[in-house]
SEDREN-800037 format. One record per residue (C-alpha): x, y, z; residue in three letters. Coordinates in steps of 0.1 Angstrom, whole numbers, padded with zeros to 4 digits, always signed. Example, Ala and Ser with C-alpha at 12.3 -4.5 7.8 and 13.67 -1.06 7.14 Angstrom:
# SEDREN-800037
+0123-0045+0078ALA+0137-0011+0071SER
# end
This chain:
# SEDREN-800037
-0200-0071-0027MET-0213-0035-0015TYR-0185-0008-0013ASN-0188+0031-0015TRP-0168+0035-0051GLN-0190+0008-0065ARG-0222+0024-0054ILE-0210+0059-0065LYS-0205+0043-0099VAL-0239+0028-0098VAL-0255+0059-0088LEU-0237+0081-0112ALA-0249+0061-0142VAL-0285+0061-0130ALA-0284+0103-0129PHE-0268+0104-0163ILE-0294+0080-0183LEU-0321+0097-0159SER-0310+0129-0175ILE-0309+0117-0207MET-0345+0100-0207MET-0366+0129-0190LYS-0367+0148-0224PHE-0384+0118-0241THR-0404+0104-0212TRP-0438+0114-0196ALA-0425+0104-0161SER-0412+0123-0136TRP-0372+0128-0137TRP-0370+0113-0101ILE-0393+0081-0108THR-0367+0075-0140ILE-0340+0078-0116PHE-0353+0053-0089VAL-0362+0029-0113ARG-0328+0029-0127LEU-0310+0033-0094ALA-0328-0002-0083LEU-0318-0019-0120ILE-0281-0006-0109GLY-0285-0019-0072MET-0300-0051-0085ILE-0272-0059-0110GLN-0245-0046-0083LEU-0260-0074-0061THR-0258-0099-0086ALA-0221-0089-0096PHE-0210-0094-0058GLY-0227-0127-0054LEU-0208-0145-0083VAL-0176-0127-0073GLU-0177-0151-0039ARG-0199-0176-0050TRP-0193-0203-0059PRO-0158-0207-0046LYS-0146-0231-0070ARG-0153-0229-0109LEU-0142-0252-0138PRO-0111-0245-0152ARG-0129-0235-0187TRP-0151-0211-0173LEU-0133-0178-0160ALA-0151-0160-0127ARG-0151-0127-0149TRP-0172-0144-0179VAL-0200-0155-0150LEU-0200-0120-0135GLN-0206-0100-0166VAL-0233-0128-0177ALA-0250-0123-0141ALA-0252-0087-0150VAL-0268-0091-0180ALA-0291-0118-0170ILE-0308-0099-0140VAL-0320-0067-0165VAL-0351-0078-0175PRO-0365-0091-0138PHE-0345-0058-0121ALA-0366-0039-0146ALA-0398-0057-0135ALA-0393-0053-0099LEU-0383-0015-0104ALA-0414-0009-0122TYR-0436-0030-0097SER-0420-0013-0066LEU-0424+0027-0084THR-0461+0017-0095THR-0475-0001-0065ILE-0503+0027-0058ALA-0512+0028-0093ASP-0549+0015-0098PRO-0539-0002-0134VAL-0510-0029-0133PRO-0484-0013-0151TRP-0477-0040-0173TYR-0510-0036-0187THR-0504+0001-0203VAL-0484+0003-0233GLN-0465+0034-0225THR-0449+0019-0194LYS-0439-0014-0214LEU-0420+0006-0236ASP-0404+0025-0209GLY-0396-0009-0191CYS-0382-0024-0222GLY-0357+0010-0232GLN-0346+0005-0196MET-0339-0034-0202ILE-0320-0021-0235GLY-0301+0005-0215ALA-0293-0019-0192GLY-0285-0048-0215LEU-0263-0021-0235LEU-0244-0003-0209PHE-0240-0025-0176SER-0217-0052-0191PRO-0192-0024-0201TRP-0194-0008-0169ILE-0193-0045-0153ALA-0160-0055-0176MET-0140-0016-0163SER-0148-0024-0129ALA-0134-0060-0130LEU-0104-0042-0151TYR-0098-0019-0125ARG-0100-0049-0095HIS-0075-0068-0118ILE-0052-0040-0123ASN-0055-0033-0084GLY-0047-0063-0076GLN-0015-0064-0100ALA-0002-0036-0084GLN-0008-0048-0050ARG+0014-0083-0056GLN+0037-0060-0069ALA+0042-0042-0039LEU+0040-0071-0020ALA+0067-0090-0038PHE+0088-0056-0038GLU+0084-0054-0002LEU+0093-0088+0004GLU+0124-0087-0018ARG+0133-0057-0001SER+0131-0076+0033GLU+0152-0101+0020LEU+0182-0078+0006ALA+0179-0062+0042ARG+0185-0094+0061ASP+0213-0102+0037ALA+0230-0070+0035LEU+0227-0075+0074ASP+0240-0110+0074SER+0270-0096+0055ARG+0276-0069+0077LEU+0276-0093+0104ARG+0298-0118+0089LEU+0326-0087+0080LEU+0322-0073+0116GLN+0327-0109+0129ALA+0361-0111+0111GLN+0377-0076+0125VAL+0363-0081+0160GLU+0388-0110+0169PRO+0414-0094+0149HIS+0418-0067+0172PHE+0411-0084+0202LEU+0437-0110+0198PHE+0466-0087+0185ASN+0461-0065+0212THR+0462-0095+0240LEU+0493-0111+0221ALA+0508-0072+0223ASN+0501-0071+0262VAL+0514-0108+0268LYS+0549-0095+0251GLU+0547-0071+0285LEU+0539-0093+0310VAL+0561-0124+0301ASP+0589-0095+0302SER+0582-0092+0339GLY+0578-0054+0332SER+0566-0032+0362SER+0541-0019+0338GLN+0522-0050+0337ALA+0493-0034+0362SER+0489-0004+0343SER+0492-0023+0314VAL+0461-0047+0326LEU+0443-0017+0338ALA+0441+0000+0302SER+0433-0036+0288LEU+0403-0035+0309ILE+0398-0003+0296ALA+0398-0014+0262TYR+0377-0047+0263LEU+0354-0024+0283ARG+0349+0000+0255ALA+0350-0027+0229ALA+0332-0056+0243VAL+0297-0036+0244PRO+0297-0032+0208ASN+0305-0067+0196LEU+0268-0077+0186ASN+0261-0042+0178ASN+0254-0034+0138ALA+0263+0004+0143ALA+0284+0027+0169SER+0291+0059+0174THR+0322+0079+0168LEU+0322+0089+0204GLY+0322+0050+0212GLN+0348+0047+0186GLU+0371+0072+0202LEU+0365+0059+0234GLN+0381+0026+0220LEU+0407+0043+0198VAL+0423+0060+0230ARG+0420+0026+0251ALA+0440+0013+0221TYR+0465+0037+0216LEU+0471+0040+0258GLU+0483+0001+0255LEU+0503+0006+0224MET+0519+0036+0238HIS+0528+0012+0274MET+0543-0012+0250ARG+0566+0013+0233MET+0564+0043+0254PRO+0598+0067+0235ASP+0582+0055+0198ARG+0543+0060+0201LEU+0528+0098+0207GLN+0495+0104+0198PHE+0470+0131+0199SER+0431+0137+0197PHE+0413+0166+0183ASN+0375+0161+0181VAL+0344+0181+0172ASP+0320+0174+0202GLU+0293+0177+0177ALA+0303+0145+0160ALA+0306+0126+0189LEU+0269+0112+0179ARG+0275+0105+0144VAL+0268+0071+0138THR+0289+0044+0119CYS+0302+0009+0117PRO+0317-0003+0145PRO+0354-0004+0147MET+0356+0017+0121SER+0384+0041+0132LEU+0400+0018+0152LEU+0408+0001+0118THR+0424+0029+0106LEU+0444+0033+0142VAL+0459-0002+0140GLU+0469+0001+0107ASN+0490+0033+0114ALA+0506+0014+0144VAL+0513-0020+0128ARG+0524-0004+0091HIS+0536+0027+0099GLY+0549+0032+0136ILE+0559-0005+0148ASP+0583-0008+0118PRO+0602+0023+0121SER+0631+0025+0146GLU+0625+0060+0155GLU+0586+0052+0162GLY+0563+0082+0156GLY+0530+0102+0159ARG+0493+0094+0151ILE+0471+0122+0151ASP+0429+0114+0152VAL+0409+0146+0142THR+0371+0144+0136VAL+0351+0175+0125GLN+0321+0183+0114MET+0319+0198+0080GLN+0290+0211+0057LYS+0273+0181+0043ASP+0294+0151+0061HIS+0317+0144+0090CYS+0354+0140+0084LEU+0375+0115+0103ALA+0414+0113+0097GLN+0441+0092+0116VAL+0477+0105+0099ARG+0508+0089+0111ASP+0546+0096+0104THR+0557+0061+0104GLY+0572+0045+0075VAL+0542+0049+0052GLY+0542+0027+0017LEU+0576+0031+0011ASN+0589+0011+0046GLY+0597-0028+0046ASP+0565-0035+0067GLN+0544-0009+0051GLY+0530-0024+0018SER+0524-0060+0038LYS+0492-0066+0049GLY+0477-0033+0047LEU+0449-0041+0020GLY+0430-0066+0043THR+0416-0046+0069GLY+0412-0015+0049LEU+0392-0033+0021ALA+0376-0051+0050ASN+0365-0013+0062LEU+0356-0002+0022ARG+0334-0027+0021GLU+0313-0020+0053ARG+0310+0011+0047LEU+0295+0007+0013HIS+0269-0017+0032LEU+0258+0003+0060VAL+0256+0036+0037PHE+0264+0028+0002ALA+0279+0059-0021ASP+0273+0078+0010GLN+0307+0073+0030ALA+0340+0071+0014GLN+0377+0057+0026LEU+0408+0077+0012ARG+0439+0065+0017LEU+0470+0093+0012THR+0511+0083+0014ALA+0527+0117+0029ILE+0561+0130+0020GLU+0587+0120+0032PRO+0571+0094+0052HIS+0536+0085+0067GLY+0503+0081+0058PHE+0467+0098+0058LEU+0435+0077+0065ALA+0401+0100+0059GLU+0369+0083+0065ILE+0340+0107+0050HIS+0305+0098+0069LEU+0270+0109+0059PRO+0257+0130+0093VAL+0234+0106+0107GLN+0229+0111+0144PHE+0221+0085+0172GLU+0203+0099+0204ASN+0225+0091+0228SER+0255+0112+0236THR+0288+0099+0245THR+0320+0119+0258ASN+0354+0113+0253LEU+0374+0108+0282SER
# end
């Protein structure tokens, strides 16, 4: 009913009207101001009461009409009460004095003239404020729903990626174990290292380049045991980039593509170089291989699915701030680059 904003409006209007009236009235200015303020406060009380009661109105009656009408109806009663309270010490009742009757009439006229417009202005601000708050609430709800949909889409894409890597790796290890290789124990140890790096991130929506590099190293060690004479690899990593956030399995997608579509189809094998560097406004992660590239028999098959998935995950997480670039290297080989915005995680992860 009462709030400081409404009270300030009542006092401001009473002050302005009292200044205008004091030049033609015999009463003291403070008396005029008090009377007008009392009238305004009574009108404010009526305005607030009708705002809350009755709780239900007929459909044909708008509450704002009732509020404006209440403000106008109480004006004569409020003026009479204000004069009675401010002349309580006078020996003669105020309503028997013509000048006071005229003054009360002028205040009633001023109240009937100005107060409905002031009430309608207050109602307009209130309705406009409610509309803005409702619009903000709708926008907030829409953004939350969009974020939930984004999280669901990202987790769906991630769920498609994780079994792909795990089952391919297990199939490669099975070949060595079935062949009775003496390296079976080392292979299993590397597989454990790979799973130890991969499993904690299965349900995470975000990872770091440090965690990704641990996973990539474990994966490449596994692949090196499967084809020791045909695969070499190296890392060149900027320590400052280890805490940069990225989608899980992002680097591994590039490395596995390099192995499956570059090194594995090549009779001579090849080399994979992983480079991660901090640059001015972004972080650059590169996976370069010397395999068959896009000209080989297997180089053009199946290359698009994993990278298209990665491109979509990058867009879902970073929008236009992240980019995936693919470049063929002459005479053979392939370069995949991820440009990431520099967003850090709190904890560091060391590459070992």
